[in-house]
N, C-alpha and C positions, 0 to 999 in steps of 0.2 A: 742686387749685390753685383758689383763689378769684380770680375776675376781676371787677374793678370796671368796669362799663360806662361810668361817668363818666370814669375814667382811660383806658379803651380809646378813648373818643371823642376824646381828645387826639392820638391817633396815626393814626386812620383814620375816615373818614366812615361812620356807621352808618345805613343807609337804612331799617332795620326796627326793630321793638320788641325789647326784650331776649328776650321769649318766642319771637319768630320767629327771632332769631339763635341761640338755644339749640337750637331744633328743626333749623335748617339745619346747625348745627355737629355735632349728633349724627348726622345723615344722612351728613355728609362724613367721619366717622371718629373724632371725639373726643366721647365721650358727656358730656352735661351732666346731672349727677346731680340738681341742685337749683337752683331759681331763688329767691334770697333777697331779700326786701324788708325791710330793717331797720326801717322805720317801720310795717310792717303791723300793724294792730290798735291802734296808739297814736293818741291825739288829745288836743287841748287841752293840749299841752306848749309853753310859751312861755318866752322869755328874760325874766328879772326882775332887778332891781337892788335889793340890800338897802340900805335907807336908814337903818334903825335896828335895834339889837339890845339887848334887855333880858333880864335873867334872869327866869325864871318864878317867880312869888311862892311857889309851893308845891312846886317840884321843882328841885333844884340842876343837874340834867343837861339841862334843857330851856331853850330860848331862845324869847322872843317877838319875832318879826321883823316889821318893817313893810317891805313889798316893793312896788316900783314895777313893775307889769306892763303899763304903757301905758294904764291906765284913769284916770278922773278922780281917784279916791281911792286911797291906798295900801291894799294888801291885807295883812291880818294873818295870819301863818302861824306856828304853833308847830313848832319843829324841835329835834331832839335831837342833831344832828351836832356834833362837837367843833370843826370848822374854820369855823364861821359867823362872818363879819366884815362890818362895814359897808363898802359900796362894791363888793362882789363882784357880778359878773354870774353868775347861776345858772339852773338848770333848774327851772321852776315848773310843777307840775301843778295846774291850776285845778279847782274843783268840777265834777264830770262828766267829768273826764279819765279816759282808759284808759292804764294803765301795763303793765309786764310781767305775764305770766300772766293777762291780761285783768282785772286788778284795777281797780275803779272808785273814784275819789277823791270823797269826799263832805265836806260841811261837818261839823265836829264840835267837841268840846270836849276839852281835855287839862287835867285837874285844875282844871276850872272856867274855863279861858281858851279863848275861841273861836279856831278855826283854819279859815281859808278856802282851804285848799289844802295843798300839800306841796312842800318843797324836795327835789329828787331827786338820788340818787347814780346813776352810770352803770349799775350793776347793776339798779337799779329800773326802768330804761326799756329793758331787754333786752340790755345789753352782757354778754358773757361775762366772768366773774370773771378769767379768765386774761389779758385784754387791758387791764384797768383799770390805769392808772399807780399806782405804789406810794403816792404822796402822796394819792390819792383812794380808797384801799381801804376806809377806815373813815369816810369822810365824804361830803359832797355834792360834786358836780363844780362847779368854778369855771372859767368861760371865761377864757382868757388875754387879755392886752391886745391881741394882734394878731388876735383873732377877728373883729373888726368886727361883733359880734353887736348887734342892735338890740333895744331893750326892747320887749316886747309881740309880737315876731315869733316864729313857730314855730321850734323849736330844730333841726328835722331837717336843714336845709341846712348849718347851722354844724357839726353833728356828723357829717356825711357820711351821714346816715340817709335822705337823699333818693335815694341811689344804688340800683342794682339789681346784685346780686352773682350771677354765674354760677359754680357750683361744678363745675369740670371734673374728670372722672375720667381722669387722664393715664396712658396705657399706657407701659411702659418704652421703647418705640421712639419716642415723641413727647416726649421730655424737652425739646425745643426750646420747647415751649409752657409750660414752667415759669417763663417770664419774660414780662412784658407785651409786649416787643418781638416775641418769637416768636409770641405769640398775635395780635398786630396783623397780622403777615404772613399768618397763617392766615385771619383774618376778611377781610382785604383781598382775598385770592385768591378767597374765596367770592363776593364782590360785584363783582369786577373793579375794585377800587379800588387806589390806590397809597398805602401807608403813608408817613407823613412823621415823621422823627425829628430832634430837635435834636442837634447835635454838641456835646459838652462843651467849654467854653472854659476853659483853665487858664492863669493868669497866674503864671508862675514867676519867682522872684527869682534873683539871680546865684549865691547860695550853692548848692553842689552836694550832693545827697543822699549821694553816694558818700563825701564827706568825713566824714560822721557815722556811716555804717553800711556794713558789708560783708555780703553774702549768699552762703551756700555750700549747694549741694545735693549731698549725699553720693553719691547715686545718682539719675541723671535718670529712671530707671524709676519712682521713687517720686513724682516731681513733674516731669512733662515740661515744664511751664511754671510758673515761679514768679517773681513780680515784686513789688516794694514801692515805695511812695512815702512821703516824709516831709513832714509839714506842721507848722509851728511857730506859736506864739502863739495857740493854739486857746483859745476860751472855751467851756468845757463848760457847757451849760445845757439847759433844756427845748427840745424841738423846736417849731417853729411849728405851729399847729393844722392847717394843710393837710397837713403831713407826718404828723402823728399820725392824721389821718383815713385816709390811705392805709394805714397799718399796721393800724389797727383793722379795716378792712374786709377785710384779709387774715389776720386772726387773730393778729396780732403785737402784743405789748405795747410801748408807747413807754418808753424808758429815759432817754436823753439824746440830744442832737443828734448826737454822734459815732456812737454805736451805732445810732441810728435811721437815719442816712444809709447805713451799711453794709447794713442790712436793706432799706432802700428800693431801693438799687442792685441788690441780689440779686433783688428782685421785678421790677425793670424789665428787667434784662439776663439773669436766670437765673444769674448768676455770684456765688457766695457770696464775701464779703469778711470780713476780720477786722482789728480795730484793736488795737494794743499801745501801752501807755504807754512811750515811749522812755526816760524817766528811771528806769523800774523794771527795765530790762534790766541784768543783771550784767556784760555785756560788750557791746561795740558790734559784735556779729556775730549774725546769725540763721542757724541751721543747720537744714536739712531732713534728717532722718536717721531710722533705725529706733530705737525705744526699746531701752534695755538692760533685760534681765530684772531685775525687782525695783525699777525706778524707779517713783516715785509722783508723782501730780499731783492737786492740788485744782482741779476744774473750776469754771466760772462758776456752775454750779448748786449749788455748795457741797459736792458729794460728792467723796470721795477715791477715786482709782482706782489700783490697782497695775497697771503696764503690762506688756504682753507684748512679746517681742522682735520680733513681726511688726507692731506698731503703728507708724504713721508719726507722728512728733512734730516740732513746731517748737521749737527750743531755742536758748538762748544757750550760752556755753561751759561753764556750770556746771549747768544744770538744764533740764528740759522746760518750755516755756511754754504748750503747748497740744497737744491731739490734732488733728493736721492734718485739715482738712476736716470736722471734727465739732464741736468746742467748744474755746474758749480756756481758759487757766488763770486762776485767781483772782489770782495774784500779779502779773500784768502787765495787769490789766484797766484800763479807762478809769475814772477817778475825777473828782470835781469839781475836784481840784487839778491834773489833767493839763493840760499846755501844749504838749507835743510828741508827735505821734501818728505811729506807723508803720502805714501801711495795707498790707494784704497781699492779693494776688490771685493765684490759682494754679489749676493743674489737677493733681489727685492720682490715684494708682492706684485705680481704682474698686473693684477686687476687695478690696484691702486695706482700703479705707474701709468697705466693707460688713461685712467680717469683724470689724473693730475695733468698729463700732457694735453689731454683734450680740454680740460677746464681752462688752462692757461694758454691754449693754442701754441704749444711749445713742443714740437716733435723733433727729436734728435736721433742720430744713429744709435746712441745708447738706449734711449727709451724704446726704439723699435725692437732691439734685441731682448730687453727685459720683458716687454709685453709678450713676445713669442716664446720666451724661455731660453735659459743658458745652461751650459754644462756645469753641474755641481762640482764635478771633479776638476774643472779647469781654473777655479778661482785661485787656488794656491799656486798652481803652475804659472798662470799668467802673471801673478804678482812677482814670482821669482824671475820670470823672463824680463819684466820691466826693470827690476833691480839690476839684473845682469847687464842689460843694455846701458843703464845709467853709469855703471862702473866703466864700461868701455867708451861711451860717447860723452859722458859728463864728468869723468875723473872722480866719480863718487865713491864713498866708502859705505858699505851696507852694514847696518847694525844687526846684531844677533837676534834671531827669532822673528817670526810673524806674530803679531798681536791678534789673537782670536777673540772676537766679540760674540760670535755664534757660529755654529757649524752643523749643517744639516747632515743626516746620516748618508753615507756614501755606498749604501747597499745597492748592488746592481739589480735590475729587473729580471726575473726568471719567468719564462713562458713555456708551458707544456704544449707540444704540438704533436700531431700524428702525420707522418709522411703519407700514409694511405689517404687520410682526409685531404691533405694538400693536393694530391693527384686527382682525387674525386672532384674537388672544387674546380681545378684548372682543366680537367679533362686530359691529363697528361699521364705519362708513365716515367716520371723522373726518379732515378735511383736514389735511395737514401744517402748513399755516399756523395752523390752530386749535390743534394740538398745541404748536407753538412759542409761541402766545399764552398757553396754560395754563402752560407752563414759566415764562414771563416774569412772569405773575401771582404765581407762587410765589417769584419772586426768583431763578430759575435762568436761566442763559444757554444758548440753544439755537441751533444752526446746522446746516445740512445740507439734504438733499432727501428725496424719498419713499423712497429706498433706505436711506440712512444718515443719522443725525442725531447730533451730538455735544452732549451736555448737560453743562454745567459747574455743579456743585452747590456752593452756598455752605457754608462750614464750620459754620454753625448747624444744618444738616441732615445730621448725621453718620450718620443712619439710612439714608441713600440711598447704595447702592454698586453695585447691579446693575440690569439692564434691568427685572426684575420690579418693583423699587421704583419705577422711573419709570412703568411701566404703572399701578401702584396710584395714584400721584399724579394721572395723567391722568384715570382713571375717577372719583376722588374729586371733582375739580373739575368735570369734564364733567357728572357726575350719574348716580348709579346708576339713577335713575328713567328716564333716557333710553336705557338699554341696551335693544335690541330683544329681544322674547321669541322664542326659536327652539327647535325640537325637537332633542333629542339626535341626534347624527350617529354612525353606526357600528353594528356588530352588537350585538344585545341578547343577553345571556347570562342563564341561569336560575341563580340562586344555590342553594346547598345546603350541608350540613354534611359535613365530611370525617369519616373514621373516628374520629379523636381527639376531635373535637367531639361526635360522637354518643355516644361512651363517657362523656364528662364529663356530658352532658345526661342520660344514663340514670342515672348515679350520683345526680344531684340529684333526678331524678324518683322514684327508689326511696326516697330519704330523705323526700321529701314524702308518699309513699304510706304510710310508716311513722308518720306523724303529726308529723314534725319541721317546724319553721318555719325558713326560710332566713335567715341573717344575713350581712351583709357588713361586715367591719371593716377598719381601716387596715393596710396592709402595713408602715407605719413605726410604730415603737413605742420604748419604752425598752429599754436593754440587758438589764435584768433580765427583762422580759417576753419579749423576743426570744429569749433563750436558755433559758427555762424549757421543760420537757417535751421537751427535744431532746437529741441526741447530744453529749456533752461534747467529742468530737473535731472537731466542726464549728466553723468560724470565722464570726463574725458580721461583717456589713458595715455600716460607719458611713457615713452621708451627709455629704458635705463641708459643704454649706450647708443644714442643716435649718431648717424654718420655726419649729419650737418645740423645746424640750428634750425633750418627750414623744414626738417623732417623729424620732429621730436614727438608729435602727437598723432594718435590714430584718429582718423576722421569720423565725425558724426553725421556728415552729409556728403552728397556727391556734387552739389551745386558749386561749391568753391573751386573744385578742380575744373569744372566746365567753364567757369568764368575766367580762370587762368588761361584756358585754351582759347577762349574768345579774344582775350586781350592779346595773346600771342599772334593770332591770325589777323586781327584788326591792325596791329602794328605793321603787318606785311601786306596791307591794302586788300585784305579779304574781308569784306564788310557784311556780306549777306550769308549768314550762318545759321544752321539748325543742327545742333549737336545733341547727342544723348550718351549716357553711360549707364551700364548695368553692372553693379558691383556691390561689395559689402561695406557696411558701416559698422562701427564697433562701440555701441553704447554700454555704459555701466550704470546700473540703478543705485549702486552703493559704492562710495569712495573706497571702502575697505575690501571690496571684491578683488580677488587675485587676478582674474581674467575678465575681459569684457565679453558681452554677447556678440555674435556675428549675425547680422541681419542683411538680407538681400534687398536692395533698393534699385529703383530705376529713376533716372532724372533726365530732364531735357532743358535746353537753353536755346532761345531763338532771338536773333538780332538782325537789324537791317530790313531789307525788303523781302516780303514773301511773294510778291508778284512784281516783275520788272515792267517798266514802261514799254508799251508797244503802240502800233498805229491806231489802236482802238481805245486803249485804256491807259490811264496814268499809273505810275508806280504805286504800290500799296505797301505801307510799312507794317511791321508786325504789331499786333495789339493783343490785348488780353483774350479777347473772344476767339481769335484765330487759333491760339495755342490751346484754349479750352476745347475747341472742336477736335484738335488732335488727341487731347486726353480722353475725350468721350469715345473716339474711335478705338483708341488703345484699350480702354476698359471694356468696351463691347467686344473687341476681338479676343480678349482673354476668356470670354465665354463663361462668366460667372453669373449665377442666379442671385442677383442683388439689385436693389434700387439705388441708382447713382444720383447723388445730390451735391449741392455746393452751399457753403455757408460763409458769409462774409466774416473777415477777421482782421484785427490789427495787432495780433500777438507776436508777429515775426518782425523784429526790428529792421532787418535788412530789406524788407519788402514794403512797397507803397501801401499805406493803410487804407486807401480807397480803391485799390485794385488788387486785392488779395482775397483768396477764399480757401477754406478748408475743403478737401474732397472727401465725401462720405459714401460708403457703401453699406446699405441697410442701417443707416444712421450711425455708423461707426467710422471714425476718422482714419483714413488710410493714406493721406498725403495732403499736399497743398499746391496751389498755383498762384502766381502773382508777378507783378512787374517789379523789378529791382528798384529799391528806393532811390530817388534822384540824388540824395545826399551821399548814400553809399556808392552809387555809380560814379559820382564825381570824385570821390576819394580814390577809387580804383582807376579812374580814367576810362570808364566803360560806357559805351553808347547805350541807348535805351534797349533793355533786354527783358524778355518775359521768360520765367523759369517755372518748372514744376518738379515735384518729387513724389514718388509713390513707394509704399512699403509692400514689396512683392510677397513677402512671407505671409502677411496678413491677408492679402488678396487671394493667394493660393489656397489658404485655409477655407475659403468660402466654397459652398457647393457649386458644382458645375450645372450649367443649363442642360436640360434634355431637349436637344434640337429635334423637332419633328417636321418632316416634309409636309408642306401645305401646297396643293396645286394652285395654279393661277385661277383667280376668280372668273366665273363665266358671266357674272352680272355686273352692270356698270356701277361706278361710284358716283356719289353726289357731293358737291362741295358747297360750303357756305362760308362767307367772309363776315368777320365781326370786328368792329373797331370800338374800343371802350376808353373812357377817361377815368383814370384811377390815381390815387395819391402816389407821389414819387417813392414812398417807402414800401409800396407793394412790389414784391419780386415776381419775376417771370415764373420761377419754380412754383410759387404759391398759386398763381393764376392757372398754370398748366395743370396742376393737380386738381384744382376745382373743376376745370373744364372736363378733364378726363372722367371724373366721378359723376358729373351731371350729364355727360353726353350719352350715356347708355352703352349697350353692348355693340351697337353698330358704328360707333365713333372709332375709326381705325387710325387716324393720323391728325396731329395738332401741329401746325407750322406757324411759328412767329415770323412775320414778314416785315413788320415796321414798328419802330419806337420813335416817338417824336415829342419834344418838349420845347416850347419857345413861343413864337408869335401866334396869337389867337388861342393859346392854351393858358388857362389860368394858372397863377403862381402856385407852385407846390404840387402840380399835377403833371401827368404825362399821358400821351395817347399811345395805346398799344393795339396792334391789329394782328388777328390770327386768321389762318386759313384752316377750316375744319373739313375733314373728309369722312363721309359716312358710306358704309357699304355692307350689304347683306350677301353672303357667299351662297345662299340657297335660293334667293328670289330677288326680283327687282324691287328696290325701295320706292315707295310712293312719296310724292311731295308732302302729303298730309303727315306721314309718319316722321319724315325728316324734320318738318317744321315743328312738330311736337317736341322732339328732342332738342332742337335748336332753341326753342322758347325756354325750355327748362334750363339750358346753359345760361341764357340771359338773366333769368330769374336768380339763379345761384350767384352769379357775379354781382348782381345788384345787392343781394342780401348780405353776402360775406364781405364785400369790399367797397360797397357804396358806389359801384361803377355806374357811369353814365354812358348809355349806348349812343354812339354817334351815327 
């Protein structure tokens, strides 16, 4: 919200500079993001009057102008604007002037004709393109007759550029400051001043508005308050310069006096208004209702919108006229031919307004205010103010009565507070009389004693409802800097991590020790990413009010976020990556469930080289088995008493069917590992990547190992190598289990050191070689005993797998 200090000074005495006001306002709870000086950096811009215009002798599109800038002689300026005419009062940049973007104006020649300055458009002196009136978009600005601009004087005062603008960052609970009157109350309270407001004076004629129009609110929950006024004999024309200045400095483009008045009143009261051309209504009834599915409307911005059955619309008996609280329709807009105007002021369902604005991607100043809330007591006053201004600026006559479609109760909020409790919470000793005075400075009514105080809150402060809100108001105005510094009271406790937190921290620490970098991604994502790499039987949770379309669904996996991180880094030439994330996923087993479960997962993604090229070895790219080794080390490091195994699977569509396995602990699935499917990787633009994901909650539930210290063996170990030929379908896990069972109690280690299939190996078979270690911790093993166990291993492999000993 941009606050003009010149406008603010009309309501309240400002004892300090704008910078000091901004600092004080920020301290009391409303942050001022920026202090804007519209004239900063500009100089030597004066009012000039065009006395003569001739065509340039060598250029059809240029004009040679003689301009009176208050000097003894006329100043010759060459200008290419199409709207240059004799008698106009214009903005003149003299030689040496500084205009927008710090551009300096110098004397020069255009096609041989000398030019001693520049006639300026508003954009050229720093105005935003969005606020420039349409008639001056492509030409120089011309002061209107009511401007009282004096030749030779600086232009800043006439254009409102002598103002200082405070850009307030309004939080949702302080929507009362989205109007100048609400801001005036806030500033007045800071300085113990009293704001003063003029009450609108409306001169109604005998003709009654109800005779021309009826208003119907189909459901008062849609519009708790809805009122209209009718004014006749309106002369639609440009607004006076003072009104245009107010709009400019608040970032609003002047349109015409009727539209500008509705915007001006919105800025003053914080109450959005809308104006309809009465003669363009197809019936003499305004209806507030929900849209019918399939209805369409062309809005004032020229865009066509297909309406949803949850959109609130203002309609006549045949068609929608506007999206309530957001934007009016093109077919009932105010035009130069308009003579009778219907002014609308209401309060609409804030939740529906927000959803409609989001659904149609149509955010406006009006929708912002209705979403956050407006003052119920201001609807009628704002309507009267608009009617009063139309009398003055549009020569209008106001019909008798406001037509009331609905009216919410105007009962103020009453809060019971205890001054003693206020002081206890704040650690202060503020007198009850001072608390009452602070309430009165804010415009609240307060009565009572030290034990109990009754505070009556005006309707403009709908954010106040409980005692804590009153305490906040007291400390804001009293001053945070005045609060005494005190030491904490009560026993001190030493913090620590519980068992679950320690387990998660251990998992993260293990991943870092394996060389992985930790990533943190959004828990909200798209539906496609949320459901990828996950169980098809799990239901995804959609957020009702997402901030963006890319953050609508709670994730069911961590891998999608890691792949996004890899894509981001690869696009920036970081190609060797090992990332992990530990976080929660949110599955639902039932679509009807109100809330999803929260489950702790850990996931990793590796791409590029896991070993760089050096003088001795070539580079080694990531592969399934390298990442499987990391998973083994992670699971072993988590110290759980469980048998780890892997089972091939093709059930995960985003993973390569021949390079994917489920991860099991005690024959229970706790996760998976696999290479991203080439088709899915190509769709994402992803290089070859291996990923894994584990359910930490299920792993944590397993019993811990009882680690027992075993001293180093005193007796030597004996090794035997065995190479066997087995069918391709036989897995290493099956062979390893058989060897372990047959090898007896002295077999201490089984190491796979070679797998080969190809030349000299018959089709459908592979050669597998193991290194077996035997050791007795209590005595030296004899070759006879080792050979006995070794022969037993050979026999079992031949019997179970049909192995051929090589």
